[in-house]
Structure formats: structure tokens, C-alpha cells
TORDO-747307 format. One line per 3 residues: number of its first residue (from 1); their letters; for each residue y, z, x of N, C-alpha, C. Coordinates in steps of 0.05 Angstrom, whole numbers. Atoms other than C-alpha are relative to their C-alpha. Layout:
<nodes>
NUM> A> Y:Z:X:Y:Z:X:Y:Z:X  ...
</nodes>
This chain:
<nodes>
1> MLK> -27:-6:12:-463:33:441:11:-26:-12  -12:24:13:-428:-13:393:24:-9:16  -23:12:-13:-379:-60:424:17:-15:-21
4> LCL> -18:13:20:-319:-82:383:7:-28:10  -7:27:-6:-311:-157:383:28:-5:-11  -28:3:8:-237:-167:382:5:-28:-9
7> LFS> -6:26:12:-219:-223:336:29:0:-9  -28:-2:6:-144:-226:340:8:-22:-20  -9:18:21:-110:-258:280:30:-3:1
10> TLI> -29:6:0:-41:-287:267:13:12:-24  -15:-11:22:8:-248:226:19:-21:-12  -17:20:14:40:-294:174:22:14:-14
13> VLM> -23:-11:14:109:-276:152:15:-23:-14  -12:22:15:136:-321:97:25:11:-14  -25:-9:12:207:-298:86:22:-20:7
16> QQG> -17:22:-9:246:-362:88:19:-10:-22  -19:8:20:295:-362:31:28:7:8  -28:-3:-6:366:-372:54:6:21:20
19> DLA> -9:-19:-19:405:-318:89:-15:27:-1  15:-25:2:358:-263:66:-23:1:19  22:-1:-19:307:-283:118:8:18:23
22> VQA> -5:-19:-22:301:-230:172:-6:-14:27  4:13:-25:311:-257:242:-20:13:18  20:-11:-19:263:-246:300:10:25:12
25> RSP> -8:-26:-12:263:-177:328:8:-3:29  -9:1:-27:301:-166:392:-19:15:18  18:-15:-18:260:-145:453:14:25:10
28> FLL> -11:-24:-12:268:-76:483:12:-7:27  -15:5:-25:315:-73:543:-13:14:24  13:-14:-22:275:-23:584:-30:5:-7
31> RLS> 28:-5:3:201:-12:594:-9:20:22  5:-20:-20:189:54:629:-22:19:-10  21:-20:7:135:108:630:8:27:12
34> PSL> -10:-25:-11:171:175:640:-21:22:-1  18:-23:0:137:241:653:1:13:-28  2:-13:26:117:285:594:26:14:-7
37> SQH> -25:-11:8:180:303:556:-5:25:-16  2:-24:17:195:366:517:-11:-7:-27  10:8:26:183:328:453:-29:-5:0
40> ERM> 29:6:-2:115:304:476:-16:26:2  14:-25:-1:95:374:494:0:14:-27  -3:-14:26:119:398:426:-19:-12:-21
43> VKR> 16:13:21:81:346:385:-30:-1:7  28:0:-7:16:351:424:-13:26:-11  10:-24:13:-14:400:375:-29:5:5
46> TMQ> 28:-4:-6:-86:390:398:-4:-8:29  7:7:-28:-117:387:467:-20:-22:-1  19:22:-2:-152:323:486:-17:4:24
49> TES> 19:-4:-22:-214:332:528:-13:-27:5  13:25:-8:-255:279:563:-21:-8:-21  21:5:20:-308:285:508:11:-15:-24
52> VET> -11:12:23:-260:261:454:19:-23:6  -20:21:-6:-213:214:491:-12:-28:-4  12:27:3:-263:157:485:-4:-7:-30
55> EIT> 3:5:29:-263:163:408:19:-22:-9  -19:22:6:-202:117:406:7:-14:26  -8:15:-23:-177:64:453:28:-12:-5
58> WQT> -27:11:3:-102:50:460:0:-28:12  -3:27:-10:-86:-23:468:26:-4:15  -24:5:-16:-34:-53:514:24:-9:-18
61> ECS> -21:9:18:5:-80:454:14:24:-13  -15:-23:10:47:-16:447:28:-2:11  -28:0:-8:122:-8:451:3:18:24
64> PHL> -4:-17:-23:150:23:515:7:29:-8  -5:-28:6:155:99:518:30:5:-1  -29:-4:-1:230:94:534:12:-28:-3
67> AGV> -9:27:6:268:35:504:29:1:-9  -28:4:9:341:14:497:2:-23:-19  -4:20:21:362:-25:436:29:-6:-4
70> RRG> -28:6:5:427:-62:426:9:7:-28  -11:-7:26:471:-37:369:2:-25:-17  -2:23:19:468:-82:308:-23:-19:1
73> QDT> 23:17:-2:402:-113:328:-24:11:-16  25:-8:13:334:-112:293:-21:3:22  22:-3:-18:274:-86:330:-22:15:-14
76> LLQ> 22:-15:12:209:-49:318:-14:16:21  19:-16:-16:163:4:345:-28:-8:-9  26:9:8:91:-18:346:-21:10:19
79> CKV> 22:-7:-17:24:5:372:-26:-9:-12  27:8:9:-48:-19:368:-20:18:12  20:-18:-9:-109:24:374:-27:-8:-13
82> IAP> 27:3:11:-184:16:366:-10:27:-8  6:-26:10:-208:73:323:-22:-2:-21  21:0:21:-264:94:275:13:-6:-27
85> SGT> -9:5:27:-258:71:203:6:27:-13  -8:-25:13:-222:124:162:21:15:16  -20:-13:-16:-173:142:218:27:-3:-14
88> QLT> -27:0:13:-103:161:192:21:-2:22  -23:4:-18:-41:136:229:26:8:-14  -24:-10:12:24:172:215:23:0:21
91> WFK> -23:0:-18:93:160:246:18:23:-7  -19:-21:2:142:216:258:26:-8:13  -26:2:-13:216:215:273:10:29:3
94> GQH> -3:-29:-4:230:282:305:-25:14:-10  23:-14:12:186:329:265:-5:-8:-29  3:9:28:190:291:199:-16:-25:-2
97> RLQ> 15:25:5:141:240:173:18:-22:-10  -15:23:10:168:171:160:-12:-10:-25  9:12:25:164:142:91:15:-27:-3
100> RPG> -11:27:2:175:68:78:14:-4:-28  -14:5:26:223:42:23:-19:-14:-19  16:12:20:187:26:-41:-28:11:-3
103> VSH> 27:-11:1:123:64:-26:-1:22:-21  3:-20:21:100:104:-86:-21:20:6  20:-21:-4:63:169:-88:-5:13:-27
106> ELS> 7:-13:24:26:204:-144:6:30:2  -8:-28:-1:58:271:-158:-18:17:-18  17:-18:15:28:332:-191:0:-5:-30
109> NNI> -2:5:28:53:311:-259:-10:-28:-7  12:27:4:18:243:-251:20:-22:-5  -20:21:3:83:205:-252:5:-13:27
112> LLE> -5:15:-25:92:150:-201:30:-5:3  -28:3:-5:162:152:-171:4:-16:25  -7:14:-25:194:105:-121:11:19:20
115> AME> -10:-17:-22:206:138:-54:30:-4:4  -29:2:-4:279:154:-42:6:-10:28  -8:10:-26:314:119:14:15:22:16
118> EET> -15:-18:-18:339:159:74:19:-18:16  -20:16:-14:399:137:114:-10:-14:24  10:11:-25:360:124:177:-25:-16:-5
121> NMV> 23:18:2:313:64:172:-14:3:-27  10:-3:27:304:82:98:-28:14:0  25:-14:-2:250:133:113:4:29:-11
124> GFE> -2:-27:11:235:201:83:-25:16:6  23:-17:-4:180:252:76:-23:-10:-17  24:10:14:110:230:58:-18:24:-6
127> ETS> 14:-25:8:73:284:19:-30:-5:-4  28:4:8:7:251:-1:-10:-25:13  13:24:-10:-43:200:23:-23:-6:-19
130> LVS> 21:9:18:-92:160:-18:-26:-3:16  25:0:-14:-165:167:1:-19:-20:-12  19:20:9:-219:114:-4:-21:14:-19
133> PVS> 19:-12:19:-266:127:-64:-29:0:11  27:0:-12:-327:114:-19:2:8:29  1:-8:-28:-348:140:49:-5:-23:18
136> DSS> 4:22:-18:-340:91:105:-24:5:19  21:-2:-20:-395:76:154:11:14:24  -10:-16:-22:-390:126:210:3:-15:26
139> SAR> -1:15:-25:-400:73:263:20:-23:-1  -19:22:3:-349:23:236:25:6:17  -24:-3:-16:-290:11:282:19:-23:-6
142> LLI> -21:19:7:-224:-25:270:20:-1:22  -24:4:-16:-168:-54:311:24:2:-18  -21:-6:19:-108:-23:276:27:-3:14
145> SST> -28:4:-10:-35:-43:285:18:15:-20  -19:-16:17:20:4:260:28:-4:11  -27:9:-8:94:-13:260:22:16:-15
148> VYI> -24:-10:13:162:19:246:22:-20:4  -21:20:-1:218:-30:229:27:15:3  -27:-10:-3:288:-14:254:19:-23:-5
151> DCA> -18:21:8:341:-56:219:28:7:7  -28:-4:-6:412:-64:244:5:27:13  1:-25:-14:405:-9:295:27:14:3
154> DDQ> -24:-16:-4:457:46:295:-7:27:12  4:-26:-14:466:117:322:-23:16:-12  20:-16:13:418:146:271:-29:-9:8
157> DAA> 26:10:-8:361:104:299:-7:10:28  5:-11:-27:368:135:369:-13:27:-4  15:-25:6:314:188:366:-26:0:15
160> EYS> 27:-3:-10:246:213:388:-19:-8:-23  20:8:19:188:179:352:-27:6:11  28:-4:-9:114:193:354:-19:-11:-21
163> LEV> 21:10:17:52:162:326:-24:18:2  23:-18:1:-3:210:305:-24:-16:-9  25:13:7:-74:183:303:-21:22:-4
166> RTP> 19:-21:7:-122:230:267:-26:-13:-9  26:12:5:-196:210:267:-15:15:-22  16:-14:21:-247:228:212:-12:26:11
169> SNN> 11:-25:-11:-275:281:260:23:20:6  -24:-17:-2:-204:312:259:10:4:28  -14:0:-26:-187:297:331:26:-14:-3
172> VYF> -27:11:3:-113:282:339:10:-10:27  -11:13:-24:-79:236:389:28:-8:-6  -27:7:4:-6:220:400:9:-21:20
175> RNF> -16:16:-18:37:165:429:29:6:-7  -27:-8:3:110:182:440:20:-21:9  -20:21:-6:172:138:441:28:12:-2
178> TVF> -28:-8:1:245:150:457:17:-25:-2  -18:23:5:296:100:429:29:8:5  -29:-4:-3:368:98:454:15:-26:-3
181> LTD> -17:24:6:425:50:439:16:-8:25  -17:11:-21:461:5:488:24:-14:-12  -24:13:10:522:-40:481:-6:-17:-25
184> MGQ> 2:15:25:535:-79:417:-10:-28:5  10:28:-1:495:-143:408:11:-16:-24  -8:17:23:505:-200:359:-13:12:-25
187> LAR> 10:-13:24:498:-171:289:-23:-16:-12  22:13:13:432:-185:257:6:-5:-30  -4:5:28:427:-213:187:-4:24:-17
190> SCR> 5:-24:16:401:-147:163:25:17:-3  -26:-14:3:471:-118:176:16:-11:-23  -16:13:21:502:-167:128:-14:1:-28
193> FED> 14:0:25:448:-162:75:-17:26:-3  15:-25:-1:427:-89:82:-9:9:-28  8:-8:27:424:-80:6:-25:-14:-9
196> HIP> 23:15:8:369:-132:2:-25:6:17  23:-5:-18:326:-110:61:-22:17:-13  22:-16:12:289:-56:21:-18:-15:-19
199> YLP> 16:16:19:263:-111:-25:-18:-20:15  17:18:-15:230:-151:31:-28:13:3  27:-11:-4:154:-141:30:-8:-3:30
202> RIY> 7:0:-28:133:-122:101:-25:18:4  24:-16:-6:63:-100:121:4:15:26  -5:-17:-24:70:-42:169:-26:11:12
205> QHS> 25:-10:-12:-3:-23:179:-24:-16:-10  23:17:8:-65:-66:180:-20:-1:23  20:4:-21:-128:-83:218:-5:-30:2
208> SAA> 5:29:-4:-137:-152:249:-30:-5:5  29:4:-5:-211:-141:266:-15:26:-6  17:-23:6:-267:-95:245:-29:-6:5
211> LAE> 28:2:-5:-339:-83:264:-14:21:-16  12:-20:18:-383:-50:212:-30:-6:-4  29:2:5:-456:-37:197:-6:-16:-25
214> VGG> 10:14:24:-492:-83:149:-9:21:-20  8:-19:21:-500:-46:83:18:24:-2  -18:-23:1:-446:5:100:26:-7:-14
217> ALT> -25:3:13:-379:16:67:22:-2:21  -22:4:-19:-313:-3:99:26:-2:-16  -27:2:12:-239:5:82:19:-14:19
220> LPC> -19:15:-16:-189:-45:108:29:7:-8  -27:-8:7:-117:-21:111:19:-25:-4  -22:19:4:-58:-62:85:23:14:-13
223> RAQ> -22:-16:10:1:-16:78:26:-16:3  -24:17:0:66:-50:59:24:16:-11  -24:-11:10:138:-29:47:16:-21:-15
226> GFY> -16:19:16:188:-59:0:-2:7:-30  0:-4:29:208:-48:-73:-11:-24:-15  10:21:18:174:-88:-128:-19:-19:15
229> TLH> 19:16:-15:116:-112:-85:-27:-1:-15  26:4:12:47:-137:-106:-20:-8:21  22:7:-19:-17:-137:-64:-20:-18:-13
232> SWH> 23:16:8:-71:-189:-69:-18:-4:25  19:3:-22:-134:-194:-26:-17:-25:-5  17:24:1:-174:-257:-11:-23:3:20
235> VNN> 22:1:-19:-242:-266:21:-9:-29:2  7:29:-5:-257:-334:52:15:-18:-19  -18:16:15:-197:-363:15:-3:3:-31
238> TQI> 3:-5:28:-220:-337:-53:12:27:-8  -12:-25:8:-178:-284:-88:-20:19:-12  18:-20:10:-214:-220:-103:10:10:-27
241> SHT> -8:-7:27:-213:-204:-177:-6:29:-6  4:-28:7:-212:-136:-211:-28:5:-10  28:-3:10:-283:-150:-237:-20:-1:23
244> DTN> 17:1:-23:-311:-156:-166:-12:27:5  13:-26:-2:-363:-100:-161:-3:9:29  3:-7:-28:-365:-101:-85:27:6:14
247> HQV> -26:-4:-12:-290:-97:-73:18:15:-19  -20:-14:16:-235:-51:-97:26:2:15  -26:-2:-12:-161:-55:-82:12:27:-9
250> LAN> -11:-26:6:-131:15:-78:30:-2:-6  -28:-1:7:-63:35:-103:19:-3:24  -17:2:-24:-37:38:-31:-3:-27:13
253> GDL> 3:27:-11:-59:-34:-18:-25:-4:17  24:3:-16:-122:-19:22:-22:-12:-16  23:12:13:-186:-56:6:-25:15:8
256> VIR> 26:-13:-4:-252:-20:-2:-22:-21:-3  24:16:1:-314:-60:15:-24:19:-4  20:-20:6:-371:-21:-17:-26:-5:16
259> RVN> 24:7:-15:-427:-58:20:6:-24:18  -5:22:-18:-417:-101:82:-24:-18:1  22:20:1:-457:-165:77:-9:-8:28
262> QHG> 10:8:-27:-501:-188:135:10:-27:9  -10:27:-8:-472:-258:133:29:3:9  -27:-2:-11:-411:-261:177:4:-15:25
265> PVR> -23:-17:9:-361:-257:206:13:-10:-25  -14:7:25:-320:-256:142:30:4:5  -29:-2:-2:-245:-268:140:12:9:-26
268> YMC> -15:-10:23:-203:-227:92:29:-5:5  -29:3:-2:-130:-239:77:13:19:-20  -16:-16:18:-81:-189:48:28:-13:-1
271> RVS> -26:12:4:-18:-219:18:16:20:-17  -18:-17:15:41:-177:-5:24:-17:-7  -22:17:9:93:-213:-47:20:17:-17
274> STR> -21:-13:16:158:-193:-81:-1:-11:-28  -1:9:27:158:-195:-156:28:-6:-9  -28:6:7:234:-200:-156:9:-25:14
277> YPA> -7:24:-16:241:-253:-101:-27:-13:8  27:11:-5:176:-295:-105:-3:-14:27  2:14:-25:192:-333:-41:-6:19:23
280> FQD> 4:-20:-21:187:-268:-1:-28:9:0  27:-8:-3:117:-256:24:-6:9:28  11:-7:-27:80:-224:82:-30:0:-3
283> AIF> 29:2:1:7:-234:99:-13:5:27  15:-6:-24:-45:-212:149:-29:-9:-4  28:6:2:-117:-232:165:-16:22:14
286> TDV> 18:-19:-13:-175:-186:181:-28:-13:2  26:11:-4:-240:-212:211:-20:23:2  20:-21:1:-299:-168:193:-26:-11:11
289> SPQ> 25:8:-13:-361:-175:238:-22:20:-7  22:-19:7:-426:-145:210:-17:6:25  16:-9:-22:-469:-106:258:-26:12:-11
292> VQD> 26:-11:9:-544:-93:246:-5:25:16  4:-26:-13:-558:-20:260:-26:-1:17  23:-2:-18:-604:-8:319:-22:17:-11
295> Q> 23:-15:10:-673:15:300:-8:22:20
</nodes>
């Protein structure tokens, strides 16, 4: 059985221009593991048997199931999971999918429209997903991190959240979170500059490590929110150009590697920058380790 070599990387956030910089996220006040709630029973739309539970591995770096957040503070919901390449991670608030500000979707009339902001955490309904143009190696596995940003927490952020993990074999897993508000904390900068927050480029889903077969295809996620953002991918400090026949950057920011090279490990970097505020950037690293298929 393939073993995933976890090569944790450092998330670089370069948002350091004046008062628009977002301060560090406040920690959760409670860390509890309550019994299965009504919401959890409602969103568990598939049964998980012992035969499929090993398909993914939840990591310890997940937010608490029940968490109190101070009013006016910034925080986030986050979870990490080891899953097969091609796994889809989707966040829900209640029964509605979350959509990030600035994320575009191709509609039936082929017009790209900016996603509309919703009052709560600037999220809405996500109707489509972009699919890799090549089939990933069935044995490739990734360490995936997925995040929901909560800025200047208010009453509308107190809700039931869930993370759906759907594997290529169509098995579905859930992690559930309940967020409630406590007393008022010191107001975060996001409260004073809320009109500018949607323009900050923030990567909300990526993989910090991947293990893939030599010669196989692999898709590395780099999903970012923020209006007027631009993705760029680098391999071993060299930017990937549009003429590169082995790599393709998708419209959603993911990188397709058509053929994994046997020389490795290889470090990829995804950088997302603002075209309106050039000093605002976010970046992540992904270490890809090639694995020779057993004969």
C-alpha cells in the first residue's frame, strides 16, 4: 500500500500594505466534541462503512466541532484531509453551498460573471465546478487543506457549517461545525475596512503535499477568493508559461500536471496576486513526491 510522505509546507501570506492588512485570526474559545446533532444527522446523506472509511484520513488540524467566537473578531474554519486526487471538497452553511467573493463561474450562455456577495461572509450558491481536462492517477493522494474565512464576526456568522468530501469513487464524508458568538472583542481591522476585504487574494483550498505515480497525471488545487486576482504557478522557482506542454493552469487556479516526472520530490508554488492592489498576495507550496508503481 502506498504511504503518503507528508511534506508540510509554510503558507506565505503577503498582505502588508498599511491598514488593509488582515490581522491574525483569533483562536476559538471552546474545543468540544458533542454527540451527533440534528444537523449532522441531516447532512449525512450517505452511510460510511468500514470498507470506505479508509479511503480518506482526517488530520488533527481541524477546527473544533463546537466553537465560540468573539463578536467583531476574525477567525476561520479549517480542516485537513488526506484523500485521493480528484476529491471534491465543498463547504456548506446550513443547507447552502458557500461561494467565495470574486470566484467566477461559466454560465450556460458562456458569459463569465463575478459571483454576487451575500451578507454573511460574502458567500452564495455555487452552481458549477471546473473539471481537470485529464484523468488523474488513481493512486495519487494529496494532503488537502480547506478553509472558510469569517471576517468581523456578527450574528449572521453563528450557524451550522459542514465540509463535504466527495471522492472520485463517489463516497461522501462530512465534518460538521457549530459556530456561536460570545462577548464583544476588540474590533478587527476587517470591521473598519470591510469594503476592501473582498479584494484581498486569499487561497482557501490547496494541497501542501502529494504522492503520485511516475508517468501519471495529477491536479494540484489552488482555489482563491478575492476580486481581480491573478494566479501564477512556479516549479522549482521557475514560473510555468502558457507554452509548457506538461502543465496547464485551469480557470479555477488548479494546476494540471500531465505527466509526473520520476525526478523528485518537486516543489510547486501557487501565487495569487491582486491586479488592483499589487502588494496584496497569497502563496502556498506543494511538494510532489513521485512514486514508482509496484510491478
